[in-house]
Structures are given as structure tokens and as C-alpha cells.
LUMDREN-883368 format. One record per residue (C-alpha): residue number from 1; residue in three letters; chain; x, y, z. Coordinates in steps of 0.001 Angstrom, whole numbers, plus 500000, padded with zeros to 6 digits. Layout:
<bakols>
<k->NUM r->ALA c->A east->X north->Y up->Z>
...
</bakols>
This chain:
<bakols>
<k->1 r->UNK c->A east->464430 north->123199 up->561927>
<k->2 r->UNK c->A east->467536 north->121399 up->561159>
<k->3 r->UNK c->A east->467748 north->117804 up->561818>
<k->4 r->UNK c->A east->471593 north->117307 up->561779>
<k->5 r->UNK c->A east->473914 north->120312 up->562692>
<k->6 r->UNK c->A east->477526 north->119840 up->562505>
<k->7 r->UNK c->A east->479622 north->122756 up->563711>
<k->8 r->UNK c->A east->483771 north->122962 up->563606>
<k->9 r->UNK c->A east->484202 north->119395 up->563897>
<k->10 r->UNK c->A east->488043 north->118167 up->563609>
<k->11 r->UNK c->A east->489643 north->114590 up->564095>
<k->12 r->UNK c->A east->493652 north->114484 up->563525>
<k->13 r->UNK c->A east->495113 north->110887 up->562616>
<k->14 r->UNK c->A east->498861 north->110262 up->561929>
<k->15 r->UNK c->A east->498386 north->111025 up->558366>
<k->16 r->UNK c->A east->495119 north->112679 up->557914>
<k->17 r->UNK c->A east->493199 north->115404 up->559408>
<k->18 r->UNK c->A east->489532 north->116452 up->558873>
<k->19 r->UNK c->A east->490000 north->120314 up->559438>
<k->20 r->UNK c->A east->486784 north->122467 up->560895>
<k->21 r->UNK c->A east->483727 north->120391 up->559451>
<k->22 r->UNK c->A east->480350 north->122546 up->559226>
<k->23 r->UNK c->A east->477393 north->122014 up->557810>
<k->24 r->UNK c->A east->473262 north->121745 up->558505>
<k->25 r->UNK c->A east->470811 north->119654 up->556829>
<k->26 r->UNK c->A east->467220 north->120980 up->557204>
<k->27 r->UNK c->A east->464285 north->118512 up->558060>
<k->28 r->UNK c->A east->462485 north->117250 up->554895>
<k->29 r->UNK c->A east->465488 north->117230 up->552635>
<k->30 r->UNK c->A east->468780 north->114854 up->550874>
<k->31 r->UNK c->A east->472279 north->116052 up->551075>
<k->32 r->UNK c->A east->474870 north->114709 up->548929>
<k->33 r->UNK c->A east->478081 north->113820 up->550673>
<k->34 r->UNK c->A east->480759 north->114093 up->547685>
<k->35 r->UNK c->A east->484533 north->114000 up->547315>
<k->36 r->UNK c->A east->487375 north->111675 up->546157>
<k->37 r->UNK c->A east->488362 north->108531 up->548246>
<k->38 r->UNK c->A east->490148 north->109498 up->551259>
<k->39 r->UNK c->A east->488730 north->113045 up->551337>
<k->40 r->UNK c->A east->486884 north->112657 up->554565>
<k->41 r->UNK c->A east->483680 north->111389 up->553599>
<k->42 r->UNK c->A east->483696 north->108104 up->556008>
<k->43 r->UNK c->A east->485277 north->109570 up->558772>
<k->44 r->UNK c->A east->482695 north->112463 up->559068>
<k->45 r->UNK c->A east->479928 north->109972 up->559077>
<k->46 r->UNK c->A east->481597 north->107976 up->561543>
<k->47 r->UNK c->A east->481871 north->111125 up->563586>
<k->48 r->UNK c->A east->477996 north->111726 up->563237>
<k->49 r->UNK c->A east->477119 north->108005 up->564035>
<k->50 r->UNK c->A east->480109 north->108375 up->567105>
<k->51 r->UNK c->A east->481896 north->105286 up->565986>
<k->52 r->UNK c->A east->484481 north->107749 up->566277>
<k->53 r->UNK c->A east->484981 north->110499 up->568545>
<k->54 r->UNK c->A east->485927 north->113899 up->567595>
<k->55 r->UNK c->A east->488803 north->116081 up->568813>
<k->56 r->UNK c->A east->486755 north->119194 up->569067>
<k->57 r->UNK c->A east->483358 north->120580 up->567669>
<k->58 r->UNK c->A east->480047 north->119760 up->568067>
<k->59 r->UNK c->A east->476968 north->117262 up->566356>
<k->60 r->UNK c->A east->473339 north->117644 up->567172>
<k->61 r->UNK c->A east->470871 north->115601 up->565752>
<k->62 r->UNK c->A east->467048 north->116909 up->566060>
<k->63 r->UNK c->A east->468582 north->119571 up->568703>
<k->64 r->UNK c->A east->470326 north->116752 up->570841>
<k->65 r->UNK c->A east->473767 north->116026 up->571205>
<k->66 r->UNK c->A east->475382 north->112487 up->571675>
<k->67 r->UNK c->A east->476432 north->113664 up->575456>
<k->68 r->UNK c->A east->472505 north->114804 up->576168>
<k->69 r->UNK c->A east->470986 north->111557 up->575275>
<k->70 r->UNK c->A east->472897 north->108704 up->573880>
<k->71 r->UNK c->A east->469748 north->106256 up->573744>
<k->72 r->UNK c->A east->467712 north->108784 up->571828>
<k->73 r->UNK c->A east->470610 north->110323 up->569912>
<k->74 r->UNK c->A east->471505 north->106765 up->568104>
<k->75 r->UNK c->A east->468026 north->105939 up->567709>
<k->76 r->UNK c->A east->467702 north->108170 up->565542>
<k->77 r->UNK c->A east->470041 north->107367 up->563072>
<k->78 r->UNK c->A east->469456 north->105162 up->560519>
<k->79 r->UNK c->A east->472782 north->104161 up->558826>
<k->80 r->UNK c->A east->472847 north->101716 up->555520>
<k->81 r->UNK c->A east->476418 north->101145 up->553885>
<k->82 r->UNK c->A east->477868 north->099514 up->551162>
<k->83 r->UNK c->A east->478137 north->096042 up->553253>
<k->84 r->UNK c->A east->475461 north->094321 up->555083>
<k->85 r->UNK c->A east->476041 north->094963 up->559175>
<k->86 r->UNK c->A east->473863 north->091858 up->559964>
<k->87 r->UNK c->A east->475978 north->088758 up->561066>
<k->88 r->UNK c->A east->475691 north->086836 up->557962>
<k->89 r->UNK c->A east->474523 north->083137 up->560075>
<k->90 r->UNK c->A east->471150 north->084838 up->560616>
<k->91 r->UNK c->A east->467823 north->084670 up->559232>
<k->92 r->UNK c->A east->465006 north->086958 up->559139>
<k->93 r->UNK c->A east->463619 north->085526 up->562916>
<k->94 r->UNK c->A east->467317 north->086335 up->564310>
<k->95 r->UNK c->A east->467131 north->089737 up->563075>
<k->96 r->UNK c->A east->463703 north->090802 up->564051>
<k->97 r->UNK c->A east->463959 north->089306 up->567606>
<k->98 r->UNK c->A east->467751 north->091709 up->568110>
<k->99 r->UNK c->A east->465913 north->094432 up->566464>
<k->100 r->UNK c->A east->463078 north->093921 up->568728>
<k->101 r->UNK c->A east->465391 north->093757 up->572326>
<k->102 r->UNK c->A east->467805 north->096513 up->571193>
<k->103 r->UNK c->A east->465397 north->099319 up->569924>
<k->104 r->UNK c->A east->462260 north->101044 up->571834>
<k->105 r->UNK c->A east->460769 north->102389 up->569021>
<k->106 r->UNK c->A east->460706 north->099019 up->566553>
<k->107 r->UNK c->A east->457427 north->098096 up->564945>
<k->108 r->UNK c->A east->458055 north->094443 up->564600>
<k->109 r->UNK c->A east->454549 north->094284 up->562536>
<k->110 r->UNK c->A east->456080 north->097123 up->559538>
<k->111 r->UNK c->A east->459407 north->095061 up->559688>
<k->112 r->UNK c->A east->457587 north->092030 up->558870>
<k->113 r->UNK c->A east->455239 north->093485 up->555943>
<k->114 r->UNK c->A east->458434 north->095177 up->554502>
<k->115 r->UNK c->A east->460221 north->091433 up->554445>
<k->116 r->UNK c->A east->456902 north->090254 up->552830>
<k->117 r->UNK c->A east->456627 north->092988 up->550302>
<k->118 r->UNK c->A east->460084 north->092759 up->549160>
<k->119 r->UNK c->A east->459890 north->089056 up->549017>
<k->120 r->UNK c->A east->462750 north->088741 up->551241>
<k->121 r->UNK c->A east->463395 north->084746 up->552118>
<k->122 r->UNK c->A east->462355 north->084198 up->555609>
<k->123 r->UNK c->A east->464180 north->081178 up->556182>
<k->124 r->UNK c->A east->467390 north->081752 up->554383>
<k->125 r->UNK c->A east->470960 north->082853 up->556150>
<k->126 r->UNK c->A east->471731 north->086464 up->555029>
<k->127 r->UNK c->A east->474735 north->085266 up->553222>
<k->128 r->UNK c->A east->472686 north->083509 up->550772>
<k->129 r->UNK c->A east->471205 north->087200 up->550354>
<k->130 r->UNK c->A east->471541 north->089279 up->546821>
<k->131 r->UNK c->A east->473521 north->092372 up->547412>
<k->132 r->UNK c->A east->469858 north->094166 up->546348>
<k->133 r->UNK c->A east->468227 north->091834 up->549365>
<k->134 r->UNK c->A east->470923 north->093109 up->551596>
<k->135 r->UNK c->A east->470260 north->096460 up->550848>
<k->136 r->UNK c->A east->466441 north->096027 up->551176>
<k->137 r->UNK c->A east->466803 north->094444 up->554646>
<k->138 r->UNK c->A east->468478 north->097203 up->555901>
<k->139 r->UNK c->A east->466153 north->099419 up->554694>
<k->140 r->UNK c->A east->463395 north->097281 up->556693>
<k->141 r->UNK c->A east->465304 north->097954 up->559865>
<k->142 r->UNK c->A east->465446 north->101701 up->559428>
<k->143 r->UNK c->A east->462100 north->102235 up->558083>
<k->144 r->UNK c->A east->460138 north->100083 up->560810>
<k->145 r->UNK c->A east->462102 north->102487 up->563823>
<k->146 r->UNK c->A east->461460 north->106116 up->564574>
<k->147 r->UNK c->A east->465080 north->106932 up->562827>
<k->148 r->UNK c->A east->464988 north->111044 up->562029>
<k->149 r->UNK c->A east->468427 north->110781 up->560065>
<k->150 r->UNK c->A east->469124 north->108211 up->557179>
<k->151 r->UNK c->A east->473297 north->108111 up->556692>
<k->152 r->UNK c->A east->474089 north->106045 up->553263>
<k->153 r->UNK c->A east->477508 north->105455 up->552872>
<k->154 r->UNK c->A east->478326 north->104063 up->548976>
<k->155 r->UNK c->A east->474909 north->102085 up->549730>
<k->156 r->UNK c->A east->473770 north->101900 up->546043>
<k->157 r->UNK c->A east->477231 north->101016 up->544937>
<k->158 r->UNK c->A east->477360 north->097877 up->542929>
<k->159 r->UNK c->A east->473575 north->097374 up->542625>
<k->160 r->UNK c->A east->471991 north->096997 up->539484>
<k->161 r->UNK c->A east->470061 north->100015 up->537597>
<k->162 r->UNK c->A east->466446 north->098710 up->538776>
<k->163 r->UNK c->A east->467616 north->098086 up->542252>
<k->164 r->UNK c->A east->469148 north->101547 up->542712>
<k->165 r->UNK c->A east->466208 north->103352 up->540931>
<k->166 r->UNK c->A east->464106 north->101322 up->544123>
<k->167 r->UNK c->A east->466544 north->102664 up->546545>
<k->168 r->UNK c->A east->466242 north->106769 up->545603>
<k->169 r->UNK c->A east->462520 north->106018 up->545254>
<k->170 r->UNK c->A east->462859 north->104704 up->549164>
<k->171 r->UNK c->A east->464841 north->107621 up->550385>
<k->172 r->UNK c->A east->462054 north->110153 up->548895>
<k->173 r->UNK c->A east->459414 north->108574 up->550598>
<k->174 r->UNK c->A east->461253 north->108474 up->553811>
<k->175 r->UNK c->A east->461871 north->112231 up->553846>
<k->176 r->UNK c->A east->458189 north->112820 up->552355>
<k->177 r->UNK c->A east->456584 north->113783 up->555872>
<k->178 r->UNK c->A east->458868 north->116402 up->556219>
<k->179 r->UNK c->A east->460160 north->115193 up->559394>
<k->180 r->UNK c->A east->463346 north->113187 up->558185>
<k->181 r->UNK c->A east->466410 north->113463 up->556046>
<k->182 r->UNK c->A east->469208 north->111563 up->554422>
<k->183 r->UNK c->A east->472858 north->112255 up->554454>
<k->184 r->UNK c->A east->474044 north->110358 up->551145>
<k->185 r->UNK c->A east->477861 north->109726 up->550755>
<k->186 r->UNK c->A east->478004 north->108250 up->546847>
<k->187 r->UNK c->A east->480395 north->108164 up->543969>
<k->188 r->UNK c->A east->477423 north->107612 up->541900>
<k->189 r->UNK c->A east->476705 north->111327 up->540723>
<k->190 r->UNK c->A east->474070 north->110559 up->538714>
<k->191 r->UNK c->A east->471871 north->109776 up->541731>
<k->192 r->UNK c->A east->472373 north->113015 up->543400>
<k->193 r->UNK c->A east->471606 north->114745 up->540097>
<k->194 r->UNK c->A east->468072 north->112803 up->540649>
<k->195 r->UNK c->A east->467477 north->113191 up->544024>
<k->196 r->UNK c->A east->470053 north->115768 up->546556>
<k->197 r->UNK c->A east->468625 north->119053 up->547246>
<k->198 r->UNK c->A east->472136 north->120171 up->548843>
<k->199 r->UNK c->A east->475531 north->119009 up->547828>
<k->200 r->UNK c->A east->478660 north->119097 up->550305>
<k->201 r->UNK c->A east->482083 north->118910 up->548757>
<k->202 r->UNK c->A east->484704 north->117552 up->550820>
<k->203 r->UNK c->A east->488831 north->117470 up->550041>
<k->204 r->UNK c->A east->491739 north->116758 up->552120>
<k->205 r->UNK c->A east->489574 north->117003 up->555093>
<k->206 r->UNK c->A east->488570 north->120468 up->554216>
<k->207 r->UNK c->A east->485224 north->121722 up->552975>
<k->208 r->UNK c->A east->485396 north->123123 up->549309>
<k->209 r->UNK c->A east->481822 north->124191 up->549211>
<k->210 r->UNK c->A east->478132 north->123183 up->550593>
<k->211 r->UNK c->A east->475099 north->124769 up->549245>
<k->212 r->UNK c->A east->471601 north->123926 up->547371>
<k->213 r->UNK c->A east->472261 north->121600 up->544188>
<k->214 r->UNK c->A east->470812 north->123656 up->542085>
<k->215 r->UNK c->A east->472587 north->126726 up->543172>
<k->216 r->UNK c->A east->475483 north->125095 up->542664>
<k->217 r->UNK c->A east->475046 north->124134 up->539315>
<k->218 r->UNK c->A east->473975 north->127693 up->538343>
<k->219 r->UNK c->A east->477187 north->129181 up->539791>
<k->220 r->UNK c->A east->479385 north->127300 up->536907>
<k->221 r->UNK c->A east->479742 north->126796 up->533340>
<k->222 r->UNK c->A east->481613 north->124346 up->531844>
<k->223 r->UNK c->A east->483687 north->126196 up->528610>
<k->224 r->UNK c->A east->485490 north->124433 up->525619>
<k->225 r->UNK c->A east->487087 north->125927 up->522610>
<k->226 r->UNK c->A east->490382 north->125951 up->520921>
<k->227 r->UNK c->A east->493518 north->125955 up->522343>
<k->228 r->UNK c->A east->494337 north->129097 up->519993>
<k->229 r->UNK c->A east->491464 north->131115 up->521763>
<k->230 r->UNK c->A east->492631 north->130263 up->525313>
<k->231 r->UNK c->A east->494175 north->133813 up->526739>
<k->232 r->UNK c->A east->495917 north->134078 up->529723>
<k->233 r->UNK c->A east->493470 north->136211 up->531014>
<k->234 r->UNK c->A east->490720 north->133340 up->530712>
<k->235 r->UNK c->A east->493260 north->130607 up->531639>
<k->236 r->UNK c->A east->493624 north->132241 up->535189>
<k->237 r->UNK c->A east->490059 north->132249 up->535756>
<k->238 r->UNK c->A east->489220 north->128060 up->534337>
<k->239 r->UNK c->A east->489017 north->125875 up->537179>
<k->240 r->UNK c->A east->490289 north->122424 up->536328>
<k->241 r->UNK c->A east->491637 north->123143 up->532773>
<k->242 r->UNK c->A east->492365 north->120197 up->530562>
<k->243 r->UNK c->A east->493948 north->120933 up->527455>
<k->244 r->UNK c->A east->494655 north->118451 up->524337>
<k->245 r->UNK c->A east->495672 north->118191 up->520701>
<k->246 r->UNK c->A east->491943 north->119099 up->519938>
<k->247 r->UNK c->A east->491228 north->121910 up->522365>
<k->248 r->UNK c->A east->490514 north->122666 up->526063>
<k->249 r->UNK c->A east->487631 north->122176 up->528611>
<k->250 r->UNK c->A east->487350 north->123835 up->532033>
<k->251 r->UNK c->A east->485159 north->124842 up->534686>
<k->252 r->UNK c->A east->484263 north->128691 up->535091>
<k->253 r->UNK c->A east->482287 north->131196 up->537337>
<k->254 r->UNK c->A east->479112 north->131531 up->535474>
<k->255 r->UNK c->A east->479297 north->135636 up->535940>
<k->256 r->UNK c->A east->482569 north->135296 up->534375>
<k->257 r->UNK c->A east->481536 north->133402 up->531442>
<k->258 r->UNK c->A east->478949 north->135787 up->530161>
<k->259 r->UNK c->A east->482000 north->137843 up->528872>
<k->260 r->UNK c->A east->483470 north->135324 up->527075>
<k->261 r->UNK c->A east->484274 north->136397 up->523086>
<k->262 r->UNK c->A east->481969 north->134554 up->520928>
<k->263 r->UNK c->A east->483280 north->131501 up->519531>
<k->264 r->UNK c->A east->483584 north->129069 up->522954>
<k->265 r->UNK c->A east->480919 north->126470 up->523684>
<k->266 r->UNK c->A east->479335 north->127020 up->526769>
<k->267 r->UNK c->A east->477338 north->124066 up->528717>
<k->268 r->UNK c->A east->475754 north->123739 up->531717>
<k->269 r->UNK c->A east->477722 north->121536 up->534115>
<k->270 r->UNK c->A east->476857 north->118432 up->536071>
<k->271 r->UNK c->A east->477446 north->117734 up->539722>
<k->272 r->UNK c->A east->480034 north->115335 up->538510>
<k->273 r->UNK c->A east->481903 north->117760 up->536430>
<k->274 r->UNK c->A east->481862 north->120292 up->538905>
<k->275 r->UNK c->A east->483463 north->117973 up->541393>
<k->276 r->UNK c->A east->486086 north->116511 up->539301>
<k->277 r->UNK c->A east->487261 north->120101 up->537781>
<k->278 r->UNK c->A east->487870 north->121081 up->541392>
<k->279 r->UNK c->A east->489611 north->118130 up->541983>
<k->280 r->UNK c->A east->491930 north->118605 up->538871>
<k->281 r->UNK c->A east->492826 north->122249 up->539884>
<k->282 r->UNK c->A east->493361 north->121313 up->543668>
<k->283 r->UNK c->A east->496137 north->118577 up->542271>
<k->284 r->UNK c->A east->497795 north->121357 up->540807>
</bakols>
């Protein structure tokens, strides 16, 4: 079953439009949502969380639209961004009381257990927390409720490597029972290389690709060689070609890479390299 279904979503602004976005995310998986700044990532997430209303299309979480049941729809979502959404003057006690009153599925004992497990200061104001503490506090909120879809918007930005690694472990723990999923928007591609099952790539408000991460990586190769070896036939097939006085580099469909003459260096790409070369090709 799909936790998240996004069908033909459109949103028009004065100087930007999200165009016919569709994808689905099955139970028990993590999807990386990638693209450069201004590509439409945050707009997409805001439509899913209902902070924005789409002009057309449909979004379902666990088979339910927001119009079907706003309470169940919103309670199914956990959100963690790069900034804490808790009031800075609040303490843990204040937050506990608000969550208890606001969410029917909130489990106070589990929240308190996570707060103590992660040594979050209960008497300090949130403004005195480090960035890592604030992220863990948001996880305590999400993990102590019956959320089904966890949405992260640049949540690991600015975290030190140790905390980032802890966050990635939490994401894998979140989906471990096979009933919950994660939609993870980030510029840190190494995080997605480590944990993502699917990749959705958006550019200028339009879908570029959406597939299993391993299949996307297998579909392309990085090709390097001397400029003297770059024929017109090879050049027209290369995605995001970069040439310097030392030679060239570009992305090539794996099937076409098989037929390259000897002498070229062929490497397996990272997701970061695939995204960067596609963006370069679309700027021309």
C-alpha cells in the first residue's frame, strides 16, 4: 500500500508554477526529494502538509485526502524542518502540555522517555537549545504520536556529522515496522546515498525523474576523457558536459556507455553527480 499518493498537482504563483507533479511512496520506504533552490521542493511539501492549497490535483495519505478527514490527515503527518517550530520561550513542560491537548494520539510517557534518553534539558527554554537538541525535540514529538508519513525539509542542514548520523538512524528506525515512510528533502546528497530507497528529482517546478535510487544510479555512468576523443556523436549523447583544458566529463546513459571506444574512463555515478549534470544540461 502507498502511504503517500500525489496525483497531477499544480500550483501557480506570480513568477513560478508547480506543474503536474505525480508520485507515490509505498509503506516502509524513504524517498529523497531533490533539486536546486527554487525548484519547487518546499512548495511541494507545503501542499502535502496543507500549508498551501493546490490549484488542481489530489493528495492522499494512507488513502485519505484532507477533505475526507482533516484531523486524521494532519495527524498522520510528522514534520521536521531546519528550524524548530516550537515557540522559543517554551520549555519541555509547555510543549508536553500543548502536544497532549492538540494531538489525540500523543503518548506522554513515550515523549518523556525520549526527552530523557536524549538528555534534553527539561527546564531550559528552547531558545537555549543547540540545533541538534531542537531536531531531537522535534523527533520526540513525531515518535510519540501515530504519524504515518514523516516529512523532512532540510532537517539535517547545519548539524555536526555525529548528530546527522543519529538522525539518519532515527529515520531508519521510524520505517522499521513497515507501516511508515519518510519524504526527505535535502541538499546533502550523501545522506540520501546512505538511506534513500527512492529519488524524486524536480527542476523548475517539473518532475525530471522518479525511481528507485539504485535503478537511477545503474541507468547512468560518468564518462571522462581527452577533448581530442570527444566526437560529435559522443558529445550529443552526453548530459551536462563539462570541458576544461585537461579534458571533459559528463553523464551518459549506461546502455550508450557500453559502446564507447576504448580509452575513456567510465565510473559509477553518485546521486549528486547525476543531479548536477542534469541541472547543467537544463541550463543550456
